[in-house]
C-alpha positions as CSV (number, residue, x, y, z in Angstrom):
1,M,85.7,108.3,123.5
2,A,81.9,107.9,122.8
3,I,81.0,106.2,119.3
4,L,77.0,106.8,118.2
5,V,76.3,103.5,116.1
6,T,72.6,104.5,113.9
7,G,70.7,101.0,114.1
8,G,73.0,99.8,117.0
9,A,69.6,97.1,117.5
10,G,69.9,95.9,114.3
11,Y,71.8,92.6,113.3
12,I,75.6,94.0,112.0
13,G,75.1,96.6,114.7
14,S,74.6,94.9,117.4
15,H,77.1,92.7,117.0
16,T,79.4,95.9,116.5
17,V,78.6,97.3,119.4
18,V,79.7,93.9,121.3
19,E,83.2,94.5,119.5
20,L,83.5,98.2,120.6
21,I,82.5,97.6,124.2
22,E,85.0,94.7,124.5
23,K,87.6,97.6,123.1
24,N,86.6,99.9,125.9
25,Y,84.5,102.3,123.8
26,D,81.8,104.2,125.2
27,V,78.8,103.4,123.0
28,V,75.0,105.8,121.9
29,I,72.8,103.3,120.1
30,V,70.1,105.0,118.2
31,D,67.5,103.0,116.1
32,D,63.6,103.7,115.5
33,Y,63.1,99.3,115.6
34,S,62.2,99.2,111.8
35,N,64.5,96.1,111.5
36,S,65.0,95.6,115.4
37,K,63.6,94.3,118.8
38,P,63.5,96.4,121.6
39,E,65.0,92.4,123.7
40,V,68.2,93.0,121.9
41,L,69.3,95.9,124.2
42,N,68.3,93.0,126.9
43,R,71.1,90.6,125.3
44,L,73.4,93.1,124.7
45,K,73.4,93.8,128.8
46,E,73.7,90.2,129.2
47,I,76.6,89.6,126.9
48,T,79.1,92.7,128.0
49,G,77.7,93.5,131.2
50,K,76.4,96.9,130.0
51,D,74.1,99.2,129.8
52,V,74.4,100.8,126.9
53,P,72.4,104.6,126.1
54,F,69.7,104.0,123.6
55,H,67.1,106.4,122.0
56,E,64.1,105.8,119.9
57,V,65.1,107.8,117.2
58,N,64.3,107.7,113.5
59,L,67.2,109.9,112.1
60,C,64.5,111.8,109.8
61,D,63.6,113.5,112.8
62,K,65.8,116.4,113.3
63,E,65.1,117.9,116.6
64,A,64.9,114.2,118.4
65,L,68.7,113.6,117.0
66,R,69.6,116.9,118.4
67,E,68.9,115.9,121.8
68,V,70.9,112.8,121.3
69,F,74.0,114.9,119.9
70,E,73.3,117.6,122.8
71,A,73.1,115.0,125.7
72,H,76.3,112.9,124.7
73,E,80.2,114.0,123.9
74,L,80.1,111.8,120.5
75,D,83.4,111.6,119.1
76,A,82.4,109.1,116.1
77,V,79.5,108.1,114.2
78,I,79.1,104.2,112.8
79,H,76.1,104.6,110.6
80,F,74.2,101.5,109.7
81,A,70.5,102.9,110.1
82,G,68.5,102.9,106.9
83,Y,65.9,100.4,105.4
84,K,67.3,97.6,103.6
85,A,65.1,95.0,101.9
86,V,66.4,94.7,98.3
87,G,62.4,93.9,96.8
88,E,61.2,95.8,99.0
89,S,63.1,99.0,97.4
90,V,62.1,97.9,93.9
91,A,58.5,98.0,94.8
92,K,58.4,101.5,97.1
93,P,61.8,103.3,95.8
94,L,60.2,106.6,97.6
95,K,60.1,105.3,100.8
96,Y,63.5,103.9,100.3
97,Y,64.9,107.4,98.8
98,S,63.3,109.5,101.5
99,N,64.3,107.6,104.5
100,N,67.7,106.5,103.7
101,L,68.8,109.9,102.2
102,N,67.2,112.1,104.2
103,G,67.8,110.7,107.2
104,T,71.8,110.5,106.4
105,I,71.8,114.2,105.5
106,V,69.8,114.9,108.6
107,L,72.5,113.1,110.4
108,M,75.5,114.6,108.9
109,E,74.0,117.9,109.3
110,L,74.3,117.6,112.9
111,M,77.7,116.0,112.9
112,N,78.5,119.5,111.1
113,E,76.7,121.8,113.6
114,F,78.5,119.7,116.8
115,N,81.7,119.0,114.9
116,V,81.9,115.7,114.9
117,K,83.3,115.0,111.6
118,K,84.8,111.1,111.9
119,I,82.3,108.3,110.2
120,V,82.2,104.5,109.5
121,F,79.6,103.9,106.6
122,S,77.7,100.8,106.1
123,S,77.6,100.6,102.8
124,S,77.4,97.2,100.6
125,A,78.8,95.5,97.5
126,T,75.6,96.2,95.7
127,V,77.5,99.2,94.4
128,Y,79.3,97.5,92.3
129,G,76.6,96.7,89.8
130,M,76.3,94.0,87.4
131,N,78.9,94.9,84.7
132,N,82.0,94.5,87.2
133,E,83.6,90.9,86.7
134,A,84.3,89.5,90.3
135,P,87.1,89.7,92.6
136,F,85.7,93.6,93.1
137,V,88.1,96.2,93.9
138,E,87.3,99.0,95.3
139,E,88.3,101.3,92.2
140,M,85.8,99.6,90.0
141,P,83.3,102.2,88.4
142,L,79.9,101.8,90.6
143,S,76.5,101.4,89.4
144,T,73.1,99.7,90.9
145,T,70.2,97.5,89.9
146,N,67.8,98.5,92.2
147,P,66.9,101.3,95.0
148,Y,68.3,100.2,97.6
149,G,71.8,99.5,96.6
150,T,71.3,103.5,94.6
151,T,70.8,104.6,98.3
152,K,74.2,103.1,99.4
153,M,75.6,104.9,96.2
154,F,74.6,108.4,96.8
155,I,75.1,108.0,100.6
156,E,78.8,107.2,99.5
157,Q,78.8,110.5,97.0
158,F,77.1,112.6,100.1
159,I,80.2,111.4,102.2
160,Q,82.5,112.3,99.2
161,D,81.3,115.6,98.5
162,Q,81.1,116.7,102.2
163,Y,85.0,115.8,102.6
164,I,85.7,118.2,99.7
165,A,83.8,120.9,101.0
166,D,85.5,120.5,104.7
167,N,88.7,118.1,104.4
168,Q,88.1,117.4,108.4
169,W,86.0,115.1,107.7
170,S,87.0,111.6,107.8
171,A,85.3,108.6,106.8
172,A,85.5,104.8,105.9
173,L,83.1,103.3,103.2
174,L,82.9,99.4,104.3
175,R,81.4,97.6,101.5
176,Y,80.0,94.4,102.5
177,F,79.7,91.0,101.1
178,N,77.1,88.5,102.3
179,P,77.3,88.5,106.4
180,I,75.6,85.6,107.8
181,G,76.5,83.9,111.6
182,A,75.8,85.2,115.0
183,H,77.2,85.4,118.2
184,E,78.9,82.9,119.9
185,S,76.7,83.3,122.7
186,G,73.7,82.5,120.7
187,R,72.0,85.6,122.2
188,I,72.0,87.9,119.2
189,G,72.0,87.0,115.4
190,E,69.6,87.6,112.8
191,D,65.7,87.8,113.2
192,P,64.1,88.8,110.0
193,N,60.8,90.6,109.6
194,D,58.4,88.5,107.5
195,I,59.7,85.6,105.1
196,P,63.5,86.2,105.0
197,N,65.2,88.0,102.1
198,N,68.9,86.7,102.9
199,L,70.1,83.0,102.4
200,M,71.2,81.9,105.4
201,P,68.1,83.2,108.0
202,Y,66.1,81.0,105.5
203,I,67.9,78.2,105.4
204,T,67.8,77.9,109.6
205,Q,63.9,78.7,109.3
206,V,63.7,75.9,107.4
207,A,65.9,74.1,109.8
208,V,64.1,74.6,113.0
209,G,60.2,73.7,110.8
210,K,59.2,77.2,110.7
211,R,59.4,77.2,106.5
212,E,58.9,74.0,104.8
213,K,61.5,74.1,102.2
214,L,64.3,77.1,101.0
215,S,64.0,78.0,97.5
216,V,66.8,78.5,95.5
217,F,66.4,81.1,92.7
218,G,68.1,80.1,89.7
219,S,70.2,77.2,88.9
220,D,71.7,77.9,85.2
221,Y,73.9,80.5,86.3
222,D,77.9,80.1,84.6
223,T,79.1,78.8,88.0
224,H,80.1,75.0,89.3
225,D,76.6,73.9,90.0
226,G,74.3,76.1,88.5
227,T,73.7,78.6,91.2
228,G,74.2,82.1,92.2
229,V,78.0,82.5,94.1
230,R,78.6,84.9,96.9
231,D,81.0,85.5,99.3
232,Y,79.6,85.0,102.6
233,I,81.4,86.5,105.8
234,H,80.5,85.8,109.7
235,V,79.3,89.2,111.1
236,V,81.6,88.9,113.7
237,D,84.3,89.4,111.0
238,L,82.3,92.0,109.8
239,A,82.3,93.4,113.2
240,K,85.6,93.9,113.8
241,G,86.7,95.1,110.5
242,H,84.5,98.4,111.9
243,I,86.3,98.1,114.7
244,K,89.6,98.7,112.6
245,A,87.9,101.2,110.3
246,L,87.1,103.3,113.2
247,E,90.8,103.1,114.5
248,K,91.4,104.4,110.9
249,V,89.2,107.1,110.6
250,M,90.1,108.5,114.4
251,G,93.6,109.5,113.1
252,M,93.3,110.2,109.6
253,T,91.2,112.9,107.2
254,G,89.8,111.8,103.6
255,V,87.9,109.0,102.6
256,E,88.3,105.3,101.9
257,A,86.4,102.6,100.9
258,Y,87.0,99.1,101.7
259,N,85.6,95.7,100.9
260,L,84.8,93.3,104.0
261,G,84.7,90.0,102.5
262,T,86.4,87.0,102.5
263,G,87.7,87.1,99.2
264,K,86.0,83.4,98.5
265,G,82.6,82.6,96.6
266,Y,80.6,79.7,97.8
267,S,76.9,79.0,95.9
268,V,73.6,78.8,96.9
269,L,74.1,75.0,97.3
270,D,77.7,74.9,98.6
271,V,76.0,76.7,101.4
272,V,73.0,74.5,101.7
273,H,75.8,71.4,101.8
274,A,77.8,73.3,104.2
275,F,75.1,73.8,106.9
276,E,73.6,70.1,106.3
277,N,77.4,68.9,107.3
278,A,78.3,71.2,110.0
279,N,75.2,70.6,112.0
280,D,73.7,67.4,110.4
281,V,70.4,68.6,109.7
282,E,68.5,68.4,106.4
283,I,67.6,71.2,104.3
284,P,65.0,70.1,101.7
285,Y,64.5,72.8,98.4
286,E,63.5,73.3,95.5
287,I,64.9,75.1,92.4
288,V,62.4,78.4,91.2
289,D,62.9,81.1,88.9
290,R,65.8,83.2,89.0
291,R,65.2,86.8,90.6
292,S,65.5,90.1,88.6
293,G,68.4,92.0,89.3
294,D,70.7,88.8,90.5
295,I,73.9,88.2,89.3
296,A,75.6,84.9,88.9
297,T,79.0,85.7,91.0
298,S,80.1,88.3,93.7
299,Y,83.2,88.3,95.8
300,A,85.5,90.8,97.5
301,D,88.5,91.3,96.8
302,A,89.9,92.1,100.4
303,T,93.5,92.8,100.1
304,K,93.0,97.0,100.7
305,A,91.7,95.9,103.8
306,K,94.2,93.8,105.0
307,N,96.9,96.2,104.1
308,Q,95.2,99.5,105.3
309,L,93.4,98.5,107.9
310,G,95.4,95.1,109.1
311,W,92.0,93.5,108.8
312,E,91.1,90.0,107.6
313,A,88.0,87.5,108.4
314,T,89.3,84.3,110.2
315,H,85.9,82.4,110.5
316,S,85.3,79.4,108.0
317,I,82.0,78.4,105.9
318,E,81.5,75.7,108.8
319,D,82.0,78.6,111.7
320,M,79.1,81.0,109.9
321,C,77.0,77.4,109.7
322,R,77.4,76.5,112.9
323,D,76.7,80.1,114.6
324,S,74.2,80.7,112.2
325,W,72.4,77.1,113.4
326,N,73.2,78.0,117.5
327,W,71.2,81.6,117.2
328,Q,68.0,79.6,115.6
329,K,67.8,76.8,117.0
330,T,68.1,78.5,121.1
331,N,65.8,80.8,119.5
332,P,63.1,79.2,117.2
333,N,61.4,82.4,117.4
334,G,64.2,84.9,117.4
335,Y,63.8,87.8,119.6
336,E,60.4,87.0,120.4
337,S,61.2,83.6,122.1
């Protein structure tokens, strides 16, 4: 059984490839390296002992992607590929709409053409918007606050509409919360381009000396310490959620959304202190103004994933901090090391 993993050289994609291979799936990766590095493929072989077929293709290039479908007997798709920086999406919305939406349309057209009608889609908790109260449940109304989130919401709708048009389709829409951590080997992890957009890689870059201090955006939220509260999930737990979702879609038709989170909220300062305690490293920080579009509290109700997929997160916040630091200190310049 061959699974096409779009964006499979990226942070979450690469960890999911490892879990797929451990479950004896054949994997084909498509990636254009816009959010990843070629060295990832060497690290994947090191961890798994397998050479994974790889194609450097942007999904918007239909003829190049068609060649991938022609070259492999594919059974399903796990779709990670897409631009993902919230701030950049606000500054360059058309770039995000053009790449993320058109790329997905091309992918789904080829899935129809080659009769590959099973997909696990990498969505996001951003689709819950600003007006729902945590914990978020899958049945809540959706809205977004930035173009990145809007592309996730639109793609969920694309998939829903495709199922209405063709009941042979089967899909799991996985709404992630905040992935952090790294593979326990320390060989793959999060390696953002430029200044990190997410909390943990910023913390680890401060810890390794690449950045002077952490900027904490806002200290006047309605939370226990005034800083924003999020549901942080270990990337390996998240990857295992994709395997469970894949097993589900292979045996059904229809479309289901699932939250992948721990169901617990930690503030920015909670994470800073957990990192310091787990790794005996001090993290200097300063409080700065809030970022527009940030909400006070976001965490999952992951009951549906537990009941329907048999999945739940098992790593603690200390595990996440320890594995994040293990990755960064052994790869101080990421995959450029």
